[in-house]
Structure formats: C-alpha cells, structure tokens
N, C-alpha and C positions, 0 to 999 in steps of 0.2 A: 727480375727473375725471367728465365727463358719461357716464352709463351707456349712453345710447343711442348715443353716438359710439363707445364701446368695442365695443358690440355690432355696429354696422354695419361698422366697420373690422376686425372679426374678431380682436380682440386675444386672445380666449380660444384661438383656434387657434394663435397664436404660443406661448402658454403650454403648450398640449398638445405642440407640437414640442419645446419647451424641456424639458418634464418627461421626455422620453425619454432625456435625457442625464444625469439625476441617478442616483446609485447607492444612495441611501438614502431611506427614508420621510421622515426629518427634512428632507432636502434638497428632497424633493418637496413638503413642506408649505410651504416658503418660496416655491416656484414658484407654488403656489395663492394665496398672499397677495400676489404681485407686482402692483403697480399703479404708474402713472406718478406721479412726484413733481414738485413745483414749486420745490424748493430747489436752486438752481444748484450750490452748493458740494457738497451731498450727491450730486447726480447725477454731477458730475465725478469724485468719489472712487470711485463705483461703476463708472464707465466705465474709470478707470485700473486698478482691480482686475482687470477683465476683460482689459484689454490685457496686464497682467503675466502673467496666467494663460495667455493664448494664446502668449506668448513661452516660458513654461515647457513647455507641451505640444509646441511645435515644436522646442525645443532639447534638452530633457531626457527621461529615461525617464518613463513615465506615473506620476503619484502613486498610491500604494497605497490607494485609497478603499474596497476591499472590506472587509466585516465590520463595517459601522456599522449598528447596530440602533436602532430607536426604543424606547428604554428609559425614556421619560418616565413611562409608567403605572406601571412598577415603582418608579421613584423616588418617585412620589406615595404609593404604598403604604408605602414605608419612612418617608416623612415623617409618615404617620399612625400609625406604630408597628406596622404589620402585618409578618408574616413572609413573606419571599420564597420562592418555590419554587426548586428546583435549576435548572430550565430558565431562569428569570428571571435567576438569578445567572450562568448560563453566557452569556446575552446581554450582561450587564454586563461580564463578563470579556472576551469577544470584542471588544466595543466599545472599552473602555479600552485594550486591547492594540493595536487598529487605530489608535487615537489616538496611541499611543506610536510606532508605525511611521511615521505621517504626520509627526509632529514630527521624528523622526530624518531622514526624507526631506528635509524643507524645510531643516533645519539643515545638511544635507549639500550643498546647492546652492551652486555657485560664483556669486557675484554681485559681482564687482569693480566693476562700473559702477552698482551700486545700481538695477538695472532691476526687481528683484523686491521692493523695500523694503516695499510695502504687504502683499503676500502673506506675507512673512516675519514681519512684525509681527503679523499675525493668527495665523499658525501658532505663534508663540512663546507664545501664550496657552494652548496645549494643555498640560494638566498630566499628569504621569505618576503612576501609583498602583502602584508596584512591590510594596509590602507587601500591599495588597489583592489584587493579581493573584496573588501567591504563595499567599495563604490560600485564595482561591476555587479555584485550580488544584489545590491539594492535596486539596480536598474534593469537587470536581465533575468528572466526566469529560466527554468530548466529546459524549456523547449526552444530557447534562443529568441524569445520575444521580449520587447520592452514592456516592463511592468508599469501599471498605473502609478506606483509609488516612486517612479524615477524622478518626478518633479510634481509640485503642487499644480502647476499650470497644465501639465499633461493629464493629471487626474480630473481637473475641472473640465477640460476639453472633452475627454472621453465620457464624462457624465452628461454633458450637453449633447454629444453625439447620440448616446443611448436614448435620451429623452426625445430628441428630434426624430430619430428613427421610429420610436414608438408612436409619435404623433402621426407620421406619414402612414405607418401600417394601419393605425386605427382609422385614418381617413379613407384609405383604400379599401379596408374591410367593410366600411359602411357603404361604399359604392358597390362592392361585390354583393352585399346583402340587400341592396336596394331593389325593389320591384321594378323600378323605372328602367334599370339597365340589365335585367335578367336575360333578355333576349339578345343583348349585345355581347355578353361574356362567353368566351369559348371555354374557360375553365376557371373555377372560383379559387384562384391562388395568386398570392403576391410574389412577384419574382424581380430580378434585377437585370437591367441591361445598361451598359455604359456607366456603371456605378450609380445608377438612378433606379428608384423603385417604380415598377410598371405593373400593368395587369394585362393578361392575354384577351384580345378582342377578336371577334370574327371578322375576317377580312371584308366580308360583304357589308358590314355595319360600320366600318371605320370612319366613313364620312359623317355619320350621324353621332359619333362619339367624340366630344371635344377633348383635345389633348395633342401631345407631341409623339409621333411615331419614332421608336428607337430601333426596332428590329422586326424581321419577318421570320416565320417558321420555314423550314426547308420545303414543305408542301405548298406554302403560300396561302394556306387556309387561315392562318392566325397572324395577327400583327400585335406587337407589344407596345402599348400606348401609355405614356405618362399623362394622367388626367390633369387638366388645367388647375383644379383646386389644390394640387400638391406640388406644382411646379416651383412656386416660391419657397415652399418648405424644403424641397429637394435642393434648391440653390443654396439655401442656408446650410443644409447638411454638407454639401460639397465644400463650402467655405470652411466649415468646422474641420472637415477631414484634411483640407489643405493646411490649416493651422496646426493640426495634429502632426502631419508629416514634417512640417518645419520644426516643431518642438522635438520630435524624435531625432531629426537630423542634428539639432543643436546638442541634444543629450549624447548622441553617438560621437559627435565631434569632441565634446568635453572628455568623454571616456578615452577616445583615441589619443588625445593630448596627454592624459594621465599615463597611458601605456608608453607614449613616447618619452616621458620623463624618466621612466625606468627601463628604457629600451635595452641599453647595454647589459645591465645586470640580468634581465630576462634572457637575453641571447646567451650569456655565459651559463645560466642555470639550465637552459635547454641543452647545451653541449654536455653539461655534467650528467643530466638525466639520460641522454643518449649513451654516454660512456658507461654508466652504471647498468643500463639495460643490456648493452653489448657484453660487458664483463659477465653478468649473471647468465646471459644466454650461453656463453662459452662454458660457464660452470655447470649449467644444466646438461649441456652436451657432453661434458667430461663425465658426469655421473652416469648418463645414459650409456656411454661407451665403456664404463668402468676403467677410465683412463687415469693417468697420473702425470705429474710434472716431471719432465726429463731433466737430467743434469746436463747442462750445456757447456760446450768448450769450443775454442777456436783453433784446436790442434788437429782437426780432421778425424777425431776418434768417434766411432759409432760402436755402441754395445747395447743392443736391444734384447731385453729379457722377456720371453713369452709375449712377443709382439703379435698383434692381430690386424688384419686389413679392415679398416673401419666401414667399408662399403659392402662387405660380404655379410649376408643375412643368415646363412645357414650356420651350423656348428663349424667354427673356424679352428683349425689346428694351429696353435701359436708357435712361433719360431724364435729361436735364439740365434743372433747373428752378430759378428764382430767385424770391424774394419778400421784401418787407420792407425792401429797401435803397433803391432809387429809386422804388418803387411798392408800394402796400399791398394792391392788388386785382389779381387775375389772372383774365382771361376766356379759357377754353379752348374753341375751336370745332373742328368737324370732323364727319365722317360718323358715322352710327350704327355700332356695333360697331367703331369705329376706335381705341378705347383711351382715350377721354376719361375714362371712369369709373375705369379702372385707374390712370391718371395721378393722378386725384384721390385715390384710396385709397392710392396709394403715398406721396403727400405726407403724408396724415394718419397712416397706420400707422407710417411711419418716425419721425414726430415723437413719437408715443406710445412707440414702442420706445426711442428715445433718452432720453426722460424717465423710462423704467422702468429705465435703467441698462444697456440692451442695445446692443451694437454694431449698426450698420445696414448692409444690403447696398448699399453705395455706395462709391465710391473714397475713399481717404484724402484729407483736406482738405475734405470736405463739411461744410457748416455746418447746424446746427439751432438753432432758437430754443426757449426755455423759455416755454410758455404756461400761464397759470392755468387756462384751459379750452380744450378742443377740441370744437367743435360740428359735427355732420354731418347732412345730409339727403341720403341717397344711395339710389338704387335705387327699386323699385316699392313705394311706401308705402301702397298701397290697403289699407284696413281693413274687412274683411268684418264683423267683430264690431260695429264702431261704425257700420256702414252708410255709410261715407264713400268717395267716389270717390278716384281717385289724386290729382287736383288738390287736393281738400279735405284729404286726409291730409297731402300735402306742405305745404300752407299752415298746417295746425295745428302741424306741427313747426317750420316757419320762424318762425311767430309766437313760439314759445317761445325760439327762437334770438335774434331781434332784441330781445326783452325783456331778455335776459341778456348779450348780447355786449358786450365792452368793449375797451379798448385792448390788453389782455393776452390777447385771445382769437384763436384760429384758427377760421375758419368755412369749411366745405366744403359747397357746394351743387351738386347734380347735376341737370342739365337744368332750370335755374331758369326758372320761368314756363311750363313745359310742361303739357299736359293741358287747355288752355283755348284761347279764341280767340287766334290768333297776335299780332294787334295789341295786344289788352289784355294778353296774357301777356308780350310784350316790354317794354311800358310798365311793367308791374308789376315785372318783373325789374330794370329800370333804377332804379326807385324804391327797391327793396330794397338794391341795390348802393350807391346813393347814401347811404342811411341808415347802412349798415354802415361805409362809408368815412368818414362824418362822426364815427362813434363811435370810429374809430381801430382797428377790428378788422382783422386780416389775413384777406383773403377770397380763396378760389379757387372759381370757378363755371364749370360747363360749360354750353354752350347750343348750339343750332343756329340761333338767331335772328340774321339778318344785321344787324338794327338794333343789336345789342350789339357788333358788330364796330366800327362807326363810333363808338359810345359810348366804347369803350376808347381809340380814337384821339384823341377830342376831350376826354377827361376827364383832368385831371392826377392822377397817382398811381394810374392804372389802366393795365394793360398787356395786350396781346393775346398769345395763344399758340394753337397749332393742332396737331392730330394729322395727320400727312402721309398722303395717299392716293395710291396708284399707279394712275393711270387706265389704263395699259397692261395691268396684270394684274387690274384691278378688285378690288384688295385693299388694306386699310390696311397701312401700314408700321409703325404704332405708334410712330413717331419723333415726339417732341414738339419743336415749333419755337417758341422764345421770340420774341416781338415780331412775330409774323405771324399774322393770322387765317386760318381755314380757308375754302376755297372749297367751294361746294355740289357742284360736279362733276356735277350731275344730267344736263345735256345731254350731256356727254362720255361719261358711263356709258351713257346711253340709246343713243347713237350706236354705242359699242363693242358693245352687246348686239344691234344690228341694226335699231333704229328708223330709219325713212327720214329722209333729210335734209330732205325737204319738210315733214314734221311738225315736225322740230326747228326749222327756219327759221321756220315759222308760230308755234311756241310762243315763240321768242325775241322776236317782235314784241310779245308781251304783257308783256314785262319792262319795268320802270321803267328809264329811261336811266341814272339814278344807280346802280342795281344792276349794270348792265352795265359801267359805267365802273369801279365798285369791284372787280368780279370781274376785269376786265382789269388793273387796278393790282396786285391781289394776285398774279395770274399772272405779271406782269413782275417783281414783287419775288421771287417764288419762283425764277424763272429766274436773276435776279441773285444770289440767295443761293446757288443751286447752283454758279454760276460762281465766286463768292467762296470757297465751301467747297473747290472743286477747287484754286483758287489757294492757299488756306490749307494744304491737305494737301501741295501741291507745295513750298510754302515750308517746311513742317515737315520734309519729306524732305530738302530742301537743308540745313536747319539741322542735321538729324541727321547728314548726311554731313560737314558742316563740323565738328561736334563730334567725330566719329570721327577726322577728320584732325588736329584739334587735340590730341586725346588721344594719337594716334600720335606726333605731333611732340614732345609733352611727355614721352612715354615714352622716345623716342630721346634727347632732351636730358638727361633724368635719367640715362640709361645713359652718355652722354658725360661728364657731370659726375662720375659715379661712377668712370669710367675715369680721368679727370683726377685725381681724389682719390687713386686707387690709385698713379698715377704720381708724384704729389707725395710720398706716404708712402714710396714706393720711393726717391725722391731723398733724403729725409731719412735713410733708413737707410744709403744709399750714402755720404752726407756723414759720418755718424757713424762708418762703417767707416773712411773715409779718415783722419779725425782719430785714431781709435784706432790704426790702423796706423802713422801718423806718430809718435804718442806711443811706441808700442812700439819703432819703429825708432830714435827718438832715445835712448830709455833704453838700448837695446842698444849703440849707438855709444859712449855715455858710459861704459857699463860696460866695453866693450872698451878704451877709451882709458885708463881708470883702471888696468885690469889691466896694460897695456903700459907705463904711466907714461911715455908719450912726450910728453904735453903738460902744461904747468903749469896751475894753477887759472884763470889769466886766459883761456887759450885754451879751456879747458872751458866757462867762463862765456860766452865769445863764441859757442861752438857752441850752447849752450843758448839764448842770446838769439836766434840765427837760427831755431832751432826754434820758439821762442815766437812769433816773427813769422809763421812759416809756419802755426802752429796758429791764430793770430789771423785770418789771411787765410781759412783754411778755415771758421772760425766765422762770419766776416762773410758768406761765400758761403752758408753754411747759413741765416743770418738773412735774407739776401735772398730765398732760396727761401720761407721762412716768410712774409715780408712780401708776396711775390707771391701766395701762396695766399690770404692774408688779404684782399688788395685785390680778389681775384676773388669773394670771398664777399659776399653782401648783408648789410646791417645788419639783424638781426632785430628784430621788434617786442617789445622787452623793457620792462617797467614795474617801478616800485618795488614790492617785495613778491612778485615772481614767483619761482618755484622754478626754478633753472637748473643746468646741468651745465657745468663748466669743462673744455673739450675738451683743453687743453694740460696740465692737472693731473689729469684723469680723476677729479674730485671733484664732489660736488653741493653747492649752496649757495643762499643767498637774497639777492636784490638789495636793498641798503640805500639806495643813492643812484645817480642818473644824472647824469653830468657833461655838461651841455649844451654842444654845440659841439665836444667832444673825442671823441665817440663812445666814451666809457669809462664804466664802472660800478664802484661799490664793492660788493664781494660778501663776505658772511659765509660762509666755508667751514670748518665745524668751529669751532675756536678761533681761526682766522686771519681777518683782514680784508684782502682784496687788491683792488687796482685793476686791472682787466683791460679789454682791448678788447672792445666789444660783439660783434665778429665771433667771438670765442672762446667765446661763450655759446650754449647751446642750452636752450630751454624744456623743462622736465621736471616730474615730480611727485615729492614725497617722501612715502613711506609714513609714516603717523602711527599711533600706538598707539590702538586703539579702546577707549573707555570701556565696560566691560562693563555698566554700569548704564544706559547710554543707548542702546546699539545692540544689535541682535540678534547673538548670538555665532555667526557663520557659520564652519563648519569649513573646513579646507583643501580643495583640489581633491580630489575623490574619487579614491583610488588604485585599484589593480587590483580592480574589483568582484568578479571571479570568485573571487579568493582568499578573500573574506569571505562567500561565498554560504551561505545557510542550507540544511540538508538537507531542509527542509520548504517546501512552497508551498501557501498557503491560497487557494483560488479561490471559497470560499463567498460568496454575495452578489453576485457579478459576473454581468454579462450574457454571453451566449455569445461575442460578438465580443471583448469585453474579456478573457474567460477564455482564448480561443485565443491572442491576442496575448501575454498574460502568460506562458502556459505555453510558447509557442514560444521566447521570450527566455530563460525560466528554464532550459530544457533546454540551450540553447547555453551559458549561463553555467556550468551544472553540469558539462558536459563540459570546459570550459576549466579548471575548478577540480579536475578529476580525481576527482570524487565517484563512488564505486562504486554507491551506492544512495541514492535520494531518495524522499520521500513526497509524493504529490499529494493534498491534502485538498479533496474536492469536496462532502462531505456526502451524506446519503441523499436527502432531499427528493423531488422528482419523478423524479430519475434523469437529467435532461437534461445536467447538467454531467458526470456520470459517463460518459455516452455520448460527449460531446465529447472528454473525456480519452482514452477508449478509441480513438476514431477517429484522433486525432492521434498517439497512441503507435504504432498499427499502421503508420503511414507514416513514422515518424521514424527517422532513421539512428542507428547506434551504440547501439542498445538491445538488450541480450541477451534480456531477458524482462520481463514485468510481471504483476502479479496484484492482486486485491483483498485488503485487509488482513484479518488474522485477528481474532477477537473482541477480543483484548487490544490490537491495533494500531489499532482504530477500525472494524473490520468493513467493510461495503460503502460506508462513507463515505470510505474512503481507498484509494488505489491505490499499491502499492509498485513502484518501477521500478528494475531493475538495469541500469546503464549499461555499455556496452562500452568 
C-alpha cells in the first residue's frame, strides 16, 4: 500500500490506539506489523475472527490473557544450545501456564450455533506442557530463583552453607565481643567483602590484628579484615558455594534441555497466543469505536452508512457516502472548514482499516471495496526543503498518482486545482478527473470551484456531493449530502454578518447570470430535499407505528392460538376421561351381572355390544375434535430430508417422501416408517455425534463456576483496569464458593498492581483482613485475603 497515503490518512495513529488493547509484547508486535491486504478471502477471514471475538467479549467472561511473556529470545538461546537462567525459565513457565488457561477457557465456551468456530479452531492449536510445567515449577520459585527442592544435592549443599555461615558468624561475633579486641574494632558488625566474612578494624590497629585485609573505607580510617581463625572456614564456605553454583548450572542445563525437547510446539503455541491477543485487541477496539464488520467486495463499490472518523474525539457527525456503483468519481464541494477534508479522510481511512482486517466505525451493512492501491493528496503539501510552493508540491504528488492509478485504485484529492489561478486551476482539475475516470480509478475530490459542480452534472459516471452549511448559525453542519453540489453562501454570510444590502446588491450585479441561476437551482434542490427528508422521516415514523401495531396484533393472535391449543388439549383429555369412565362403568356392570347370574350370555353380549357402540361414538367425537384442530393448522413448509417432530407420537424423524396432492409425508421415525398428515409435523433438528477428529471438542455448558474457583488469582501482566475488573469478579466468586482464604498474586514490579489490590480490598465487603505474603508465601508479590 502507498506509504504516503498511509501517512496522510494517519493509519499509524489507528495502530497506536489498537496497541493499547494488547496484553502482551508478542501481540503488540503483530500490531506493529499490521498493514492493509489486497486478498479478499484473507481479509474476510480476519474480519470474521474479530466479529467472533466481539461476541465472546460481550457474552462471556473476559479471556484470561494475563501472564503471556515474550520468550522468543529465550527460545533462540535454547535453539543454539545455551543454558537458560532461572528467570527465563520462570517466564516460560508462566507463559505456557497462561496458554493452558486460555485453552481451557475457550474449550469451556458454549457454542451451540457455531458462532465462535474460527476462534475455537485457533485456540485448539494451543498445546499444553504439563510435564515441563511440573519440572520447572519444582525447581524455580515465583521470584525466579532456584529452589532447594530442585535436587537433593542442592538441598544438602545449601544446608551445609547455612551451617558453615553460622559457624563463621558465631566465631566473628565472639571476636567482636572479646575484651581483648575492643580497642581494635571500628564497629561491632560482621560484613562481607569479596564474598568472605570480615570485621571492620581501625586502620591504626591493623598491624596488631592478625588476619587478611580485603578492603578499606573511602576515608581510610577503617580496614576490613578476615581474622585468621575464620580463614579456613571461609575457604570451606567458598568451596561449598562453588559446588552450589555447579549444581545450579547442572539443574538449569537439564531444564534447558527439557525446553529444547518441546521447542517447536512451544514456538507454535507462542504464535497462537500472539494471534489470539491480536484478535481480541482488535475486538476491544471495535467495541470502543462502536464499529462493525463491513461487507467487502472486489467491484470497487463503497457504501458507508453513518460512518465516523475514528480519530476525532469530539461529537462526530456521521456521513453516508456511496461510490463505485452508478458512478466512479465523486466531487465534494462546500465551504472551507466545512468538513470536506474530514469526509475525504473518513472514506480513505475506513477503506484502509477494512483491508487491514479491522472493523470500521459505521453501521452494520456498510460496504467497502478491496483496492490494490489507495493514493491520497491531502492537506498543505508545501515543501520547504525542496523549495516548492503549495501548488507545486500538490502537483508533484498528483503526477505520481496519475502515473500509477489504475482500475483497482482509490484516489483521494483534496482541494484539487487550488493554489493557482482559478480559471486555470479548475480547468486543470477537470482534466485530471477526466484522465482518472478514463483509467477506471475510483476518485473522490474536494473543491470549491463552481465549474466542477456543472462538470459533475454533465459528465457520466461523476456525481456531486456537498457539505451542508447553516447560514442562520454561520456554521457548517458537517452533514454530507450525496447528489447535491454545495453553494458558496458568500452573499448570505456577508449579509448575516452585517454587510449592507446596497453593497451586496451591487456585488451581485457582477456575477455571471449562469452562476446566479445555478445557485438558485441548488437552493431550490436543497429546499426540496429538506422537504423530502421531512416527509421521509414522517413516513418512517408511520411505518414504525404500523410495525408496532402489527407486532401487537401478531402477539395477540399468537396468544389466542395458544389459548385455543390449550382448550383443544383439554377437550382431548376430557374425551379420554369419558371413554375411560364408560369403559370402567361397563366393566363394573358386567361384573355385577355375572355375580348375580341374572342374565345369560346372550344378554351380556348384547350389553357389551351397546357399550361398544357408545365407545365408538365417543371415539368418533374425539376424532372429530382432532380433525377440527388439524384443519385449523397451516400446512408447514416441509421438504424431503427435513428433520421433523411427530406431534401425535412425540417422536423425532426424517422426511423420506412427500405425497403430492394428499398433504401427507412418509417419515422414518426410529425403526418405523409411517405416513402422517403434514400438519402433524414440526420442523426440528436432531443432534448428531461430533467427530472428535474434525471438530473442536467443546465442553458442556459451564456449571457452577463458583464451586470450581481456584484459591489463587494471578494479576501479573494485566493493566490496571483489567486487574480491577478481574479482581472484583474473583472476590464475588470466592465468596460464593465459601472460600476462607485466597491469594492475590500481583508481583513486586513497580508496586502499581499491589496498590490497586490494596485499594480495592479496603472497600470490599465481607473481608475479615488481608496482609502481604510472608517470605515463603511469595513476599510482597502476594496478598493473602481472609474472607468473612
């Protein structure tokens, strides 16, 4: 993409704003590399990823992106056979653990309608490294130091080091407390020089104090001497420390080898984490801008609906603009500071954003074209370095554009032809527009030349647009009007400001008659357009009211049909009760007659026959009710292959055949094939088993999250706002889960996160007390919270 266009359209500022939404350096790196693409399929995929991510952010809890470090340099060291430091191993541990949390989060999302399919496919590529995690966690603590538990040999060496150090300190303390050496000692304290324990001795007494001098004070009044009685023990201590270093080096080498074994999967996982951070940064930016996914095309068609310039912070007047459908060139006229340049930049910047895979601040349904190049000549292009005037500098840039522009180019020209004689400037502008139009380029140009207004009217494929100006308030409205050129409004503005009518009348006599007629025509069109707009708004309001009435009617009709359905079902139940009672009554009569032996078999059979007739009549009455209900129902739109529910059998099945003319269908329901009336069928879906090899394994709907909450919350790597939101939700969940104590890990760092945690805990309900962690609990990098 043309670098000059990216610069004048300020695409770098968009990237700066986007960068604020990333949570990791690796995500930040992808923002820095972001540039517009020309591959339609690629861009559509990136756009859909952002759309899915915005749905997740608006419907689900926030993805746990904290704790993703840029470990690429550490991985390069491993690749070259170098040994990693404990702090580098800690960064790897935190990063792969964060990756596992993210994978678990995305697998836990409910996605019955496949609305997150791209995000879930990407997140499924995150690998887990449980064995490596376990080994690093056993050896490295939260401060990036090697633990005693890293090996039995290291634990033994450190125990010996502690014991030997204690022996030396005790020996030195006994010297310090000895009456013999009281006059020799400068200060009763044990200190360290050259990694050896020493005591401060007065310089004047050094020759009388047996030992090895290691250092002198800046004033020269004190020397630091290692007394002879501890020299041998200090030597032993140095040997133990040397063995400790060797053991630590061996442990780090082993862990580095373990990282090397999983080097490629870790690299791939880091790439996936970066991509996910990048996608969700774009999604957060989309939500911030109230943006939407544009409809993309390769036909050069632009149709922006209520589009806003994303870098403007004040109240922005949205614009509607079209290009590339019925016309390839658009000429925007209007007063200075009226918003012409903003409109031009909005078209160009949103095009570039769309091609970079970003949502654009416009209403859903807006269209953007994919261009091979976007060229722009915008703003004051005066070049002091090259000693060029504004006009010359503009022309230098325009010459480059016309030499390169083609049918797949978008050209943006601000104040075309300005900076020179108006007659020559307008003629030159028409020539440039004509040439670009013949080349097939899509062109948007701003101008205040009235000649270009008539040019747009008379030239096929060229359309006028203008930025509206309110003469009453003497201020631009920034509203872009398609199909209508702008008026100069000079006389009206002068009159409103107090210039006498006599002068204005005199000035109007110098105008060309054609200019007057054109201005009057534009004025009439503006008035007609305002009247049309009012009628349109009135019609829309009437349409809205009609829609509300229709919806109200449909709701009442639906309620009435539901009531009728209930009454029919009640009638069925009542008919079944009658049949059942009649059956019971008949059986009772027959049993009584048999017991009394008052009738012979013929009479009994006669009674039974009568009862059968009565039961038949009841069944026929019941069937009539069913038929009546069926006739009231509409025949549904059922096709062969549809999944359906048989309402009378309460079973699901699949339509095999449609019997034309009979309103019947042959349905496979389990092992049965039945012919049923189409009115007895309802469209439905049948759940199918998912092939684990071809689809992401999405877990069931998340159950009670509070019951499974971790007693630890890691806030490291998060920004202040994210940390506050995450901590607030976590404390609520912890209370629901009846946890008595939780740990908030915020790290030491600058102390900002620790202050945020302290501030929130002071004002949080149901907290008994809280404190910073003890050394074995993580020190000042952890806050321990006791919940009420």
